[in-house]
PDB file of all heavy atoms in Angstrom:
ATOM      1  N   MET A   1      -0.681   7.628   0.453  1.00  0.00           N
ATOM      2  CA  MET A   1       0.407   7.232   1.320  1.00  0.00           C
ATOM      3  C   MET A   1       0.382   5.719   1.429  1.00  0.00           C
ATOM      4  O   MET A   1      -0.669   5.108   1.510  1.00  0.00           O
ATOM      5  CB  MET A   1       0.218   7.904   2.670  1.00  0.00           C
ATOM      6  CG  MET A   1       1.039   7.340   3.760  1.00  0.00           C
ATOM      7  SD  MET A   1       0.751   8.051   5.395  1.00  0.00           S
ATOM      8  CE  MET A   1       0.544   9.750   5.082  1.00  0.00           C
ATOM      9  N   ASP A   2       1.559   5.120   1.433  1.00  0.00           N
ATOM     10  CA  ASP A   2       1.615   3.670   1.533  1.00  0.00           C
ATOM     11  C   ASP A   2       1.395   3.220   2.983  1.00  0.00           C
ATOM     12  O   ASP A   2       1.532   3.993   3.929  1.00  0.00           O
ATOM     13  CB  ASP A   2       2.956   3.160   0.997  1.00  0.00           C
ATOM     14  CG  ASP A   2       4.119   3.654   1.823  1.00  0.00           C
ATOM     15  OD1 ASP A   2       4.546   4.796   1.636  1.00  0.00           O
ATOM     16  OD2 ASP A   2       4.590   2.881   2.677  1.00  0.00           O
ATOM     17  N   LEU A   3       1.048   1.956   3.132  1.00  0.00           N
ATOM     18  CA  LEU A   3       0.702   1.406   4.442  1.00  0.00           C
ATOM     19  C   LEU A   3       1.869   1.480   5.427  1.00  0.00           C
ATOM     20  O   LEU A   3       1.681   1.811   6.595  1.00  0.00           O
ATOM     21  CB  LEU A   3       0.230  -0.045   4.289  1.00  0.00           C
ATOM     22  CG  LEU A   3      -0.290  -0.717   5.554  1.00  0.00           C
ATOM     23  CD1 LEU A   3      -1.527  -0.001   6.075  1.00  0.00           C
ATOM     24  CD2 LEU A   3      -0.593  -2.167   5.286  1.00  0.00           C
ATOM     25  N   ALA A   4       3.084   1.202   4.958  1.00  0.00           N
ATOM     26  CA  ALA A   4       4.249   1.227   5.860  1.00  0.00           C
ATOM     27  C   ALA A   4       4.487   2.626   6.424  1.00  0.00           C
ATOM     28  O   ALA A   4       4.810   2.777   7.608  1.00  0.00           O
ATOM     29  CB  ALA A   4       5.490   0.729   5.132  1.00  0.00           C
ATOM     30  N   THR A   5       4.313   3.643   5.602  1.00  0.00           N
ATOM     31  CA  THR A   5       4.486   5.021   6.069  1.00  0.00           C
ATOM     32  C   THR A   5       3.408   5.374   7.083  1.00  0.00           C
ATOM     33  O   THR A   5       3.693   5.944   8.142  1.00  0.00           O
ATOM     34  CB  THR A   5       4.462   6.005   4.885  1.00  0.00           C
ATOM     35  OG1 THR A   5       5.500   5.648   3.971  1.00  0.00           O
ATOM     36  CG2 THR A   5       4.652   7.431   5.347  1.00  0.00           C
ATOM     37  N   ALA A   6       2.167   5.025   6.776  1.00  0.00           N
ATOM     38  CA  ALA A   6       1.070   5.290   7.710  1.00  0.00           C
ATOM     39  C   ALA A   6       1.305   4.560   9.028  1.00  0.00           C
ATOM     40  O   ALA A   6       1.090   5.121  10.107  1.00  0.00           O
ATOM     41  CB  ALA A   6      -0.260   4.859   7.094  1.00  0.00           C
ATOM     42  N   GLN A   7       1.775   3.322   8.952  1.00  0.00           N
ATOM     43  CA  GLN A   7       2.063   2.539  10.155  1.00  0.00           C
ATOM     44  C   GLN A   7       3.093   3.240  11.027  1.00  0.00           C
ATOM     45  O   GLN A   7       2.926   3.351  12.245  1.00  0.00           O
ATOM     46  CB  GLN A   7       2.576   1.158   9.754  1.00  0.00           C
ATOM     47  CG  GLN A   7       2.998   0.300  10.920  1.00  0.00           C
ATOM     48  CD  GLN A   7       3.680  -0.978  10.467  1.00  0.00           C
ATOM     49  OE1 GLN A   7       3.678  -1.326   9.307  1.00  0.00           O
ATOM     50  NE2 GLN A   7       4.288  -1.681  11.398  1.00  0.00           N
ATOM     51  N   ALA A   8       4.156   3.739  10.407  1.00  0.00           N
ATOM     52  CA  ALA A   8       5.206   4.424  11.165  1.00  0.00           C
ATOM     53  C   ALA A   8       4.679   5.717  11.790  1.00  0.00           C
ATOM     54  O   ALA A   8       5.002   6.030  12.939  1.00  0.00           O
ATOM     55  CB  ALA A   8       6.394   4.723  10.257  1.00  0.00           C
ATOM     56  N   LEU A   9       3.860   6.443  11.048  1.00  0.00           N
ATOM     57  CA  LEU A   9       3.351   7.723  11.556  1.00  0.00           C
ATOM     58  C   LEU A   9       2.438   7.553  12.765  1.00  0.00           C
ATOM     59  O   LEU A   9       2.461   8.370  13.680  1.00  0.00           O
ATOM     60  CB  LEU A   9       2.610   8.474  10.447  1.00  0.00           C
ATOM     61  CG  LEU A   9       3.499   9.066   9.360  1.00  0.00           C
ATOM     62  CD1 LEU A   9       2.633   9.593   8.212  1.00  0.00           C
ATOM     63  CD2 LEU A   9       4.359  10.184   9.912  1.00  0.00           C
ATOM     64  N   VAL A  10       1.631   6.499  12.756  1.00  0.00           N
ATOM     65  CA  VAL A  10       0.691   6.314  13.870  1.00  0.00           C
ATOM     66  C   VAL A  10       1.240   5.426  14.975  1.00  0.00           C
ATOM     67  O   VAL A  10       0.625   5.280  16.025  1.00  0.00           O
ATOM     68  CB  VAL A  10      -0.679   5.786  13.381  1.00  0.00           C
ATOM     69  CG1 VAL A  10      -1.348   6.780  12.463  1.00  0.00           C
ATOM     70  CG2 VAL A  10      -0.542   4.441  12.707  1.00  0.00           C
ATOM     71  N   GLY A  11       2.411   4.813  14.726  1.00  0.00           N
ATOM     72  CA  GLY A  11       3.059   4.036  15.783  1.00  0.00           C
ATOM     73  C   GLY A  11       2.533   2.632  15.980  1.00  0.00           C
ATOM     74  O   GLY A  11       2.751   2.038  17.036  1.00  0.00           O
ATOM     75  N   HIS A  12       1.861   2.070  14.990  1.00  0.00           N
ATOM     76  CA  HIS A  12       1.403   0.690  15.120  1.00  0.00           C
ATOM     77  C   HIS A  12       2.591  -0.256  14.950  1.00  0.00           C
ATOM     78  O   HIS A  12       3.459  -0.036  14.118  1.00  0.00           O
ATOM     79  CB  HIS A  12       0.357   0.355  14.047  1.00  0.00           C
ATOM     80  CG  HIS A  12      -0.938   1.057  14.231  1.00  0.00           C
ATOM     81  ND1 HIS A  12      -1.808   1.300  13.195  1.00  0.00           N
ATOM     82  CD2 HIS A  12      -1.539   1.568  15.333  1.00  0.00           C
ATOM     83  CE1 HIS A  12      -2.871   1.923  13.648  1.00  0.00           C
ATOM     84  NE2 HIS A  12      -2.728   2.100  14.936  1.00  0.00           N
ATOM     85  N   SER A  13       2.617  -1.330  15.720  1.00  0.00           N
ATOM     86  CA  SER A  13       3.696  -2.300  15.590  1.00  0.00           C
ATOM     87  C   SER A  13       3.424  -3.301  14.472  1.00  0.00           C
ATOM     88  O   SER A  13       4.337  -3.944  13.982  1.00  0.00           O
ATOM     89  CB  SER A  13       3.919  -3.043  16.910  1.00  0.00           C
ATOM     90  OG  SER A  13       2.728  -3.710  17.295  1.00  0.00           O
ATOM     91  N   SER A  14       2.173  -3.422  14.062  1.00  0.00           N
ATOM     92  CA  SER A  14       1.806  -4.384  13.027  1.00  0.00           C
ATOM     93  C   SER A  14       1.107  -3.682  11.866  1.00  0.00           C
ATOM     94  O   SER A  14       0.187  -2.887  12.088  1.00  0.00           O
ATOM     95  CB  SER A  14       0.867  -5.437  13.614  1.00  0.00           C
ATOM     96  OG  SER A  14       0.288  -6.207  12.584  1.00  0.00           O
ATOM     97  N   PRO A  15       1.489  -4.001  10.621  1.00  0.00           N
ATOM     98  CA  PRO A  15       0.779  -3.414   9.484  1.00  0.00           C
ATOM     99  C   PRO A  15      -0.678  -3.876   9.419  1.00  0.00           C
ATOM    100  O   PRO A  15      -1.531  -3.174   8.889  1.00  0.00           O
ATOM    101  CB  PRO A  15       1.568  -3.884   8.260  1.00  0.00           C
ATOM    102  CG  PRO A  15       2.453  -4.974   8.722  1.00  0.00           C
ATOM    103  CD  PRO A  15       2.607  -4.828  10.198  1.00  0.00           C
ATOM    104  N   ALA A  16      -0.977  -5.032   9.996  1.00  0.00           N
ATOM    105  CA  ALA A  16      -2.361  -5.515  10.007  1.00  0.00           C
ATOM    106  C   ALA A  16      -3.259  -4.567  10.804  1.00  0.00           C
ATOM    107  O   ALA A  16      -4.418  -4.338  10.433  1.00  0.00           O
ATOM    108  CB  ALA A  16      -2.424  -6.920  10.588  1.00  0.00           C
ATOM    109  N   THR A  17      -2.736  -4.015  11.886  1.00  0.00           N
ATOM    110  CA  THR A  17      -3.505  -3.056  12.684  1.00  0.00           C
ATOM    111  C   THR A  17      -3.809  -1.813  11.865  1.00  0.00           C
ATOM    112  O   THR A  17      -4.947  -1.346  11.829  1.00  0.00           O
ATOM    113  CB  THR A  17      -2.726  -2.663  13.954  1.00  0.00           C
ATOM    114  OG1 THR A  17      -2.442  -3.851  14.693  1.00  0.00           O
ATOM    115  CG2 THR A  17      -3.511  -1.687  14.810  1.00  0.00           C
ATOM    116  N   THR A  18      -2.807  -1.301  11.177  1.00  0.00           N
ATOM    117  CA  THR A  18      -3.003  -0.104  10.360  1.00  0.00           C
ATOM    118  C   THR A  18      -3.991  -0.391   9.238  1.00  0.00           C
ATOM    119  O   THR A  18      -4.854   0.436   8.946  1.00  0.00           O
ATOM    120  CB  THR A  18      -1.657   0.356   9.769  1.00  0.00           C
ATOM    121  OG1 THR A  18      -0.704   0.452  10.824  1.00  0.00           O
ATOM    122  CG2 THR A  18      -1.785   1.705   9.074  1.00  0.00           C
ATOM    123  N   ALA A  19      -3.886  -1.555   8.618  1.00  0.00           N
ATOM    124  CA  ALA A  19      -4.772  -1.911   7.508  1.00  0.00           C
ATOM    125  C   ALA A  19      -6.230  -1.933   7.936  1.00  0.00           C
ATOM    126  O   ALA A  19      -7.118  -1.589   7.151  1.00  0.00           O
ATOM    127  CB  ALA A  19      -4.368  -3.258   6.931  1.00  0.00           C
ATOM    128  N   ARG A  20      -6.505  -2.296   9.172  1.00  0.00           N
ATOM    129  CA  ARG A  20      -7.903  -2.322   9.650  1.00  0.00           C
ATOM    130  C   ARG A  20      -8.526  -0.932   9.649  1.00  0.00           C
ATOM    131  O   ARG A  20      -9.740  -0.798   9.543  1.00  0.00           O
ATOM    132  CB  ARG A  20      -7.971  -2.893  11.059  1.00  0.00           C
ATOM    133  CG  ARG A  20      -7.918  -4.389  11.084  1.00  0.00           C
ATOM    134  CD  ARG A  20      -8.213  -4.874  12.454  1.00  0.00           C
ATOM    135  NE  ARG A  20      -7.057  -4.514  13.293  1.00  0.00           N
ATOM    136  CZ  ARG A  20      -6.773  -5.029  14.455  1.00  0.00           C
ATOM    137  NH1 ARG A  20      -7.559  -5.923  14.981  1.00  0.00           N
ATOM    138  NH2 ARG A  20      -5.715  -4.662  15.127  1.00  0.00           N
ATOM    139  N   TYR A  21      -7.707   0.096   9.767  1.00  0.00           N
ATOM    140  CA  TYR A  21      -8.211   1.463   9.814  1.00  0.00           C
ATOM    141  C   TYR A  21      -8.213   2.140   8.444  1.00  0.00           C
ATOM    142  O   TYR A  21      -8.588   3.294   8.327  1.00  0.00           O
ATOM    143  CB  TYR A  21      -7.375   2.300  10.779  1.00  0.00           C
ATOM    144  CG  TYR A  21      -7.555   1.871  12.214  1.00  0.00           C
ATOM    145  CD1 TYR A  21      -6.622   1.047  12.822  1.00  0.00           C
ATOM    146  CD2 TYR A  21      -8.668   2.269  12.941  1.00  0.00           C
ATOM    147  CE1 TYR A  21      -6.782   0.630  14.129  1.00  0.00           C
ATOM    148  CE2 TYR A  21      -8.842   1.858  14.247  1.00  0.00           C
ATOM    149  CZ  TYR A  21      -7.894   1.043  14.835  1.00  0.00           C
ATOM    150  OH  TYR A  21      -8.067   0.636  16.126  1.00  0.00           O
ATOM    151  N   ASP A  22      -7.779   1.428   7.408  1.00  0.00           N
ATOM    152  CA  ASP A  22      -7.716   1.996   6.057  1.00  0.00           C
ATOM    153  C   ASP A  22      -9.131   2.158   5.517  1.00  0.00           C
ATOM    154  O   ASP A  22      -9.820   1.182   5.246  1.00  0.00           O
ATOM    155  CB  ASP A  22      -6.894   1.081   5.149  1.00  0.00           C
ATOM    156  CG  ASP A  22      -6.658   1.678   3.781  1.00  0.00           C
ATOM    157  OD1 ASP A  22      -7.162   2.778   3.498  1.00  0.00           O
ATOM    158  OD2 ASP A  22      -5.965   1.029   2.978  1.00  0.00           O
ATOM    159  N   ARG A  23      -9.570   3.394   5.362  1.00  0.00           N
ATOM    160  CA  ARG A  23     -10.932   3.685   4.916  1.00  0.00           C
ATOM    161  C   ARG A  23     -10.977   4.278   3.515  1.00  0.00           C
ATOM    162  O   ARG A  23     -11.975   4.826   3.094  1.00  0.00           O
ATOM    163  CB  ARG A  23     -11.608   4.667   5.880  1.00  0.00           C
ATOM    164  CG  ARG A  23     -11.675   4.191   7.304  1.00  0.00           C
ATOM    165  CD  ARG A  23     -12.725   3.104   7.457  1.00  0.00           C
ATOM    166  NE  ARG A  23     -12.947   2.831   8.858  1.00  0.00           N
ATOM    167  CZ  ARG A  23     -12.647   1.693   9.444  1.00  0.00           C
ATOM    168  NH1 ARG A  23     -12.094   0.737   8.769  1.00  0.00           N
ATOM    169  NH2 ARG A  23     -12.884   1.511  10.719  1.00  0.00           N
ATOM    170  N   ARG A  24      -9.857   4.162   2.776  1.00  0.00           N
ATOM    171  CA  ARG A  24      -9.851   4.704   1.422  1.00  0.00           C
ATOM    172  C   ARG A  24     -10.822   3.919   0.556  1.00  0.00           C
ATOM    173  O   ARG A  24     -10.955   2.704   0.707  1.00  0.00           O
ATOM    174  CB  ARG A  24      -8.449   4.621   0.815  1.00  0.00           C
ATOM    175  CG  ARG A  24      -7.474   5.579   1.467  1.00  0.00           C
ATOM    176  CD  ARG A  24      -6.106   5.382   0.933  1.00  0.00           C
ATOM    177  NE  ARG A  24      -5.551   4.154   1.530  1.00  0.00           N
ATOM    178  CZ  ARG A  24      -4.342   3.729   1.326  1.00  0.00           C
ATOM    179  NH1 ARG A  24      -3.528   4.371   0.538  1.00  0.00           N
ATOM    180  NH2 ARG A  24      -3.919   2.627   1.902  1.00  0.00           N
ATOM    181  N   PRO A  25     -11.487   4.620  -0.366  1.00  0.00           N
ATOM    182  CA  PRO A  25     -12.416   3.907  -1.253  1.00  0.00           C
ATOM    183  C   PRO A  25     -11.650   2.969  -2.204  1.00  0.00           C
ATOM    184  O   PRO A  25     -10.465   3.159  -2.466  1.00  0.00           O
ATOM    185  CB  PRO A  25     -13.111   5.021  -2.037  1.00  0.00           C
ATOM    186  CG  PRO A  25     -12.294   6.241  -1.849  1.00  0.00           C
ATOM    187  CD  PRO A  25     -11.475   6.052  -0.609  1.00  0.00           C
ATOM    188  N   GLU A  26     -12.348   1.972  -2.700  1.00  0.00           N
ATOM    189  CA  GLU A  26     -11.743   0.996  -3.608  1.00  0.00           C
ATOM    190  C   GLU A  26     -11.085   1.685  -4.796  1.00  0.00           C
ATOM    191  O   GLU A  26     -10.019   1.277  -5.241  1.00  0.00           O
ATOM    192  CB  GLU A  26     -12.804   0.005  -4.096  1.00  0.00           C
ATOM    193  CG  GLU A  26     -12.291  -1.023  -5.078  1.00  0.00           C
ATOM    194  CD  GLU A  26     -11.222  -1.940  -4.505  1.00  0.00           C
ATOM    195  OE1 GLU A  26     -11.236  -2.219  -3.296  1.00  0.00           O
ATOM    196  OE2 GLU A  26     -10.354  -2.371  -5.288  1.00  0.00           O
ATOM    197  N   ARG A  27     -11.682   2.732  -5.301  1.00  0.00           N
ATOM    198  CA  ARG A  27     -11.133   3.476  -6.446  1.00  0.00           C
ATOM    199  C   ARG A  27      -9.725   3.977  -6.145  1.00  0.00           C
ATOM    200  O   ARG A  27      -8.821   3.862  -6.954  1.00  0.00           O
ATOM    201  CB  ARG A  27     -12.056   4.647  -6.792  1.00  0.00           C
ATOM    202  CG  ARG A  27     -11.538   5.561  -7.885  1.00  0.00           C
ATOM    203  CD  ARG A  27     -12.445   6.782  -8.083  1.00  0.00           C
ATOM    204  NE  ARG A  27     -12.700   7.528  -6.857  1.00  0.00           N
ATOM    205  CZ  ARG A  27     -11.869   8.421  -6.319  1.00  0.00           C
ATOM    206  NH1 ARG A  27     -10.727   8.684  -6.889  1.00  0.00           N
ATOM    207  NH2 ARG A  27     -12.190   9.043  -5.210  1.00  0.00           N
ATOM    208  N   ARG A  28      -9.509   4.537  -4.966  1.00  0.00           N
ATOM    209  CA  ARG A  28      -8.180   5.051  -4.590  1.00  0.00           C
ATOM    210  C   ARG A  28      -7.165   3.930  -4.481  1.00  0.00           C
ATOM    211  O   ARG A  28      -6.027   4.055  -4.890  1.00  0.00           O
ATOM    212  CB  ARG A  28      -8.250   5.789  -3.242  1.00  0.00           C
ATOM    213  CG  ARG A  28      -8.994   7.087  -3.247  1.00  0.00           C
ATOM    214  CD  ARG A  28      -8.181   8.247  -3.813  1.00  0.00           C
ATOM    215  NE  ARG A  28      -6.858   8.396  -3.271  1.00  0.00           N
ATOM    216  CZ  ARG A  28      -6.536   9.078  -2.180  1.00  0.00           C
ATOM    217  NH1 ARG A  28      -7.446   9.711  -1.491  1.00  0.00           N
ATOM    218  NH2 ARG A  28      -5.284   9.147  -1.777  1.00  0.00           N
ATOM    219  N   ARG A  29      -7.587   2.796  -3.930  1.00  0.00           N
ATOM    220  CA  ARG A  29      -6.671   1.658  -3.836  1.00  0.00           C
ATOM    221  C   ARG A  29      -6.321   1.138  -5.221  1.00  0.00           C
ATOM    222  O   ARG A  29      -5.170   0.802  -5.492  1.00  0.00           O
ATOM    223  CB  ARG A  29      -7.279   0.558  -2.969  1.00  0.00           C
ATOM    224  CG  ARG A  29      -7.271   0.962  -1.492  1.00  0.00           C
ATOM    225  CD  ARG A  29      -7.813  -0.125  -0.639  1.00  0.00           C
ATOM    226  NE  ARG A  29      -9.269   0.093  -0.577  1.00  0.00           N
ATOM    227  CZ  ARG A  29     -10.116  -0.722  -0.001  1.00  0.00           C
ATOM    228  NH1 ARG A  29      -9.699  -1.829   0.535  1.00  0.00           N
ATOM    229  NH2 ARG A  29     -11.388  -0.439   0.040  1.00  0.00           N
ATOM    230  N   ARG A  30      -7.278   1.090  -6.129  1.00  0.00           N
ATOM    231  CA  ARG A  30      -7.037   0.626  -7.497  1.00  0.00           C
ATOM    232  C   ARG A  30      -6.075   1.574  -8.203  1.00  0.00           C
ATOM    233  O   ARG A  30      -5.175   1.142  -8.902  1.00  0.00           O
ATOM    234  CB  ARG A  30      -8.373   0.529  -8.250  1.00  0.00           C
ATOM    235  CG  ARG A  30      -8.294   0.212  -9.716  1.00  0.00           C
ATOM    236  CD  ARG A  30      -7.501  -1.004 -10.131  1.00  0.00           C
ATOM    237  NE  ARG A  30      -7.716  -2.182  -9.349  1.00  0.00           N
ATOM    238  CZ  ARG A  30      -6.884  -3.229  -9.330  1.00  0.00           C
ATOM    239  NH1 ARG A  30      -5.799  -3.236 -10.065  1.00  0.00           N
ATOM    240  NH2 ARG A  30      -7.130  -4.255  -8.588  1.00  0.00           N
ATOM    241  N   GLU A  31      -6.259   2.880  -8.010  1.00  0.00           N
ATOM    242  CA  GLU A  31      -5.355   3.861  -8.620  1.00  0.00           C
ATOM    243  C   GLU A  31      -3.923   3.658  -8.122  1.00  0.00           C
ATOM    244  O   GLU A  31      -2.970   3.765  -8.892  1.00  0.00           O
ATOM    245  CB  GLU A  31      -5.819   5.286  -8.306  1.00  0.00           C
ATOM    246  CG  GLU A  31      -7.083   5.685  -9.034  1.00  0.00           C
ATOM    247  CD  GLU A  31      -7.657   7.002  -8.535  1.00  0.00           C
ATOM    248  OE1 GLU A  31      -7.127   7.583  -7.567  1.00  0.00           O
ATOM    249  OE2 GLU A  31      -8.665   7.441  -9.117  1.00  0.00           O
ATOM    250  N   ALA A  32      -3.770   3.348  -6.851  1.00  0.00           N
ATOM    251  CA  ALA A  32      -2.435   3.118  -6.298  1.00  0.00           C
ATOM    252  C   ALA A  32      -1.801   1.884  -6.932  1.00  0.00           C
ATOM    253  O   ALA A  32      -0.630   1.890  -7.294  1.00  0.00           O
ATOM    254  CB  ALA A  32      -2.517   2.953  -4.782  1.00  0.00           C
ATOM    255  N   VAL A  33      -2.569   0.838  -7.095  1.00  0.00           N
ATOM    256  CA  VAL A  33      -2.052  -0.388  -7.714  1.00  0.00           C
ATOM    257  C   VAL A  33      -1.676  -0.122  -9.168  1.00  0.00           C
ATOM    258  O   VAL A  33      -0.648  -0.590  -9.653  1.00  0.00           O
ATOM    259  CB  VAL A  33      -3.094  -1.528  -7.614  1.00  0.00           C
ATOM    260  CG1 VAL A  33      -2.708  -2.706  -8.490  1.00  0.00           C
ATOM    261  CG2 VAL A  33      -3.262  -1.967  -6.172  1.00  0.00           C
ATOM    262  N   ASP A  34      -2.486   0.656  -9.853  1.00  0.00           N
ATOM    263  CA  ASP A  34      -2.219   0.954 -11.265  1.00  0.00           C
ATOM    264  C   ASP A  34      -0.931   1.751 -11.460  1.00  0.00           C
ATOM    265  O   ASP A  34      -0.324   1.705 -12.529  1.00  0.00           O
ATOM    266  CB  ASP A  34      -3.394   1.699 -11.890  1.00  0.00           C
ATOM    267  CG  ASP A  34      -4.624   0.817 -12.055  1.00  0.00           C
ATOM    268  OD1 ASP A  34      -4.482  -0.428 -12.005  1.00  0.00           O
ATOM    269  OD2 ASP A  34      -5.724   1.370 -12.232  1.00  0.00           O
ATOM    270  N   ARG A  35      -0.478   2.475 -10.449  1.00  0.00           N
ATOM    271  CA  ARG A  35       0.753   3.273 -10.553  1.00  0.00           C
ATOM    272  C   ARG A  35       2.022   2.436 -10.343  1.00  0.00           C
ATOM    273  O   ARG A  35       3.123   2.890 -10.625  1.00  0.00           O
ATOM    274  CB  ARG A  35       0.733   4.422  -9.550  1.00  0.00           C
ATOM    275  CG  ARG A  35      -0.204   5.544  -9.948  1.00  0.00           C
ATOM    276  CD  ARG A  35       0.039   6.780  -9.111  1.00  0.00           C
ATOM    277  NE  ARG A  35      -0.062   6.542  -7.683  1.00  0.00           N
ATOM    278  CZ  ARG A  35      -1.140   6.760  -6.941  1.00  0.00           C
ATOM    279  NH1 ARG A  35      -2.230   7.235  -7.486  1.00  0.00           N
ATOM    280  NH2 ARG A  35      -1.140   6.536  -5.645  1.00  0.00           N
ATOM    281  N   ILE A  36       1.874   1.221  -9.860  1.00  0.00           N
ATOM    282  CA  ILE A  36       3.033   0.369  -9.605  1.00  0.00           C
ATOM    283  C   ILE A  36       3.624  -0.075 -10.940  1.00  0.00           C
ATOM    284  O   ILE A  36       2.913  -0.530 -11.829  1.00  0.00           O
ATOM    285  CB  ILE A  36       2.632  -0.874  -8.781  1.00  0.00           C
ATOM    286  CG1 ILE A  36       2.156  -0.447  -7.399  1.00  0.00           C
ATOM    287  CG2 ILE A  36       3.789  -1.865  -8.688  1.00  0.00           C
ATOM    288  CD1 ILE A  36       1.574  -1.578  -6.581  1.00  0.00           C
ATOM    289  N   THR A  37       4.931   0.082 -11.064  1.00  0.00           N
ATOM    290  CA  THR A  37       5.622  -0.421 -12.245  1.00  0.00           C
ATOM    291  C   THR A  37       6.608  -1.489 -11.817  1.00  0.00           C
ATOM    292  O   THR A  37       7.348  -1.316 -10.847  1.00  0.00           O
ATOM    293  CB  THR A  37       6.361   0.710 -12.991  1.00  0.00           C
ATOM    294  OG1 THR A  37       7.271   1.325 -12.101  1.00  0.00           O
ATOM    295  CG2 THR A  37       5.400   1.755 -13.522  1.00  0.00           C
ATOM    296  N   LEU A  38       6.596  -2.571 -12.521  1.00  0.00           N
ATOM    297  CA  LEU A  38       7.494  -3.672 -12.231  1.00  0.00           C
ATOM    298  C   LEU A  38       8.553  -3.743 -13.322  1.00  0.00           C
ATOM    299  O   LEU A  38       8.294  -3.394 -14.461  1.00  0.00           O
ATOM    300  CB  LEU A  38       6.713  -4.983 -12.178  1.00  0.00           C
ATOM    301  CG  LEU A  38       5.586  -5.042 -11.144  1.00  0.00           C
ATOM    302  CD1 LEU A  38       4.800  -6.326 -11.292  1.00  0.00           C
ATOM    303  CD2 LEU A  38       6.151  -4.930  -9.733  1.00  0.00           C
ATOM    304  N   PRO A  39       9.722  -4.236 -12.973  1.00  0.00           N
ATOM    305  CA  PRO A  39      10.743  -4.379 -14.017  1.00  0.00           C
ATOM    306  C   PRO A  39      10.292  -5.391 -15.070  1.00  0.00           C
ATOM    307  O   PRO A  39       9.576  -6.339 -14.764  1.00  0.00           O
ATOM    308  CB  PRO A  39      11.973  -4.856 -13.270  1.00  0.00           C
ATOM    309  CG  PRO A  39      11.522  -5.272 -11.932  1.00  0.00           C
ATOM    310  CD  PRO A  39      10.178  -4.672 -11.678  1.00  0.00           C
ATOM    311  N   ALA A  40      10.716  -5.174 -16.290  1.00  0.00           N
ATOM    312  CA  ALA A  40      10.388  -6.105 -17.375  1.00  0.00           C
ATOM    313  C   ALA A  40      11.031  -7.458 -17.083  1.00  0.00           C
ATOM    314  O   ALA A  40      12.144  -7.516 -16.566  1.00  0.00           O
ATOM    315  CB  ALA A  40      10.878  -5.555 -18.714  1.00  0.00           C
ATOM    316  N   PRO A  41      10.333  -8.545 -17.420  1.00  0.00           N
ATOM    317  CA  PRO A  41      10.937  -9.867 -17.189  1.00  0.00           C
ATOM    318  C   PRO A  41      12.179 -10.055 -18.048  1.00  0.00           C
ATOM    319  O   PRO A  41      12.257  -9.553 -19.161  1.00  0.00           O
ATOM    320  CB  PRO A  41       9.833 -10.855 -17.587  1.00  0.00           C
ATOM    321  CG  PRO A  41       8.807 -10.064 -18.298  1.00  0.00           C
ATOM    322  CD  PRO A  41       9.025  -8.620 -17.983  1.00  0.00           C
ATOM    323  N   LYS A  42      13.126 -10.767 -17.495  1.00  0.00           N
ATOM    324  CA  LYS A  42      14.372 -11.037 -18.239  1.00  0.00           C
ATOM    325  C   LYS A  42      14.102 -12.140 -19.261  1.00  0.00           C
ATOM    326  O   LYS A  42      13.398 -13.110 -18.964  1.00  0.00           O
ATOM    327  CB  LYS A  42      15.477 -11.462 -17.284  1.00  0.00           C
ATOM    328  CG  LYS A  42      15.871 -10.369 -16.339  1.00  0.00           C
ATOM    329  CD  LYS A  42      16.962 -10.830 -15.415  1.00  0.00           C
ATOM    330  CE  LYS A  42      17.303  -9.705 -14.445  1.00  0.00           C
ATOM    331  NZ  LYS A  42      18.333 -10.099 -13.513  1.00  0.00           N
ATOM    332  N   PRO A  43      14.660 -12.000 -20.452  1.00  0.00           N
ATOM    333  CA  PRO A  43      14.471 -13.058 -21.465  1.00  0.00           C
ATOM    334  C   PRO A  43      15.127 -14.355 -20.996  1.00  0.00           C
ATOM    335  O   PRO A  43      16.131 -14.356 -20.296  1.00  0.00           O
ATOM    336  CB  PRO A  43      15.158 -12.510 -22.715  1.00  0.00           C
ATOM    337  CG  PRO A  43      15.833 -11.245 -22.324  1.00  0.00           C
ATOM    338  CD  PRO A  43      15.463 -10.916 -20.912  1.00  0.00           C
ATOM    339  N   LEU A  44      14.553 -15.451 -21.427  1.00  0.00           N
ATOM    340  CA  LEU A  44      15.097 -16.775 -21.054  1.00  0.00           C
ATOM    341  C   LEU A  44      16.322 -17.122 -21.827  1.00  0.00           C
ATOM    342  O   LEU A  44      16.645 -16.849 -22.862  1.00  0.00           O
ATOM    343  CB  LEU A  44      14.023 -17.854 -21.251  1.00  0.00           C
ATOM    344  CG  LEU A  44      12.811 -17.689 -20.360  1.00  0.00           C
ATOM    345  CD1 LEU A  44      11.763 -18.728 -20.719  1.00  0.00           C
ATOM    346  CD2 LEU A  44      13.195 -17.859 -18.908  1.00  0.00           C
TER     347      LEU A  44
END
C-alpha cells in the first residue's frame, strides 16, 4: 500500500507522521520502487 493511502486510512494529517510508523523491511520498499514505471523521455 502506498503512503498516501495508509495516511488516509489512519487519519494522519501529515505523511511524515505515517512514514515514521512504516515498518516494512527494506526488501519490500525496494520491490515497490522497482515496480514504478516512468514514461520514456521525449526525444530532443
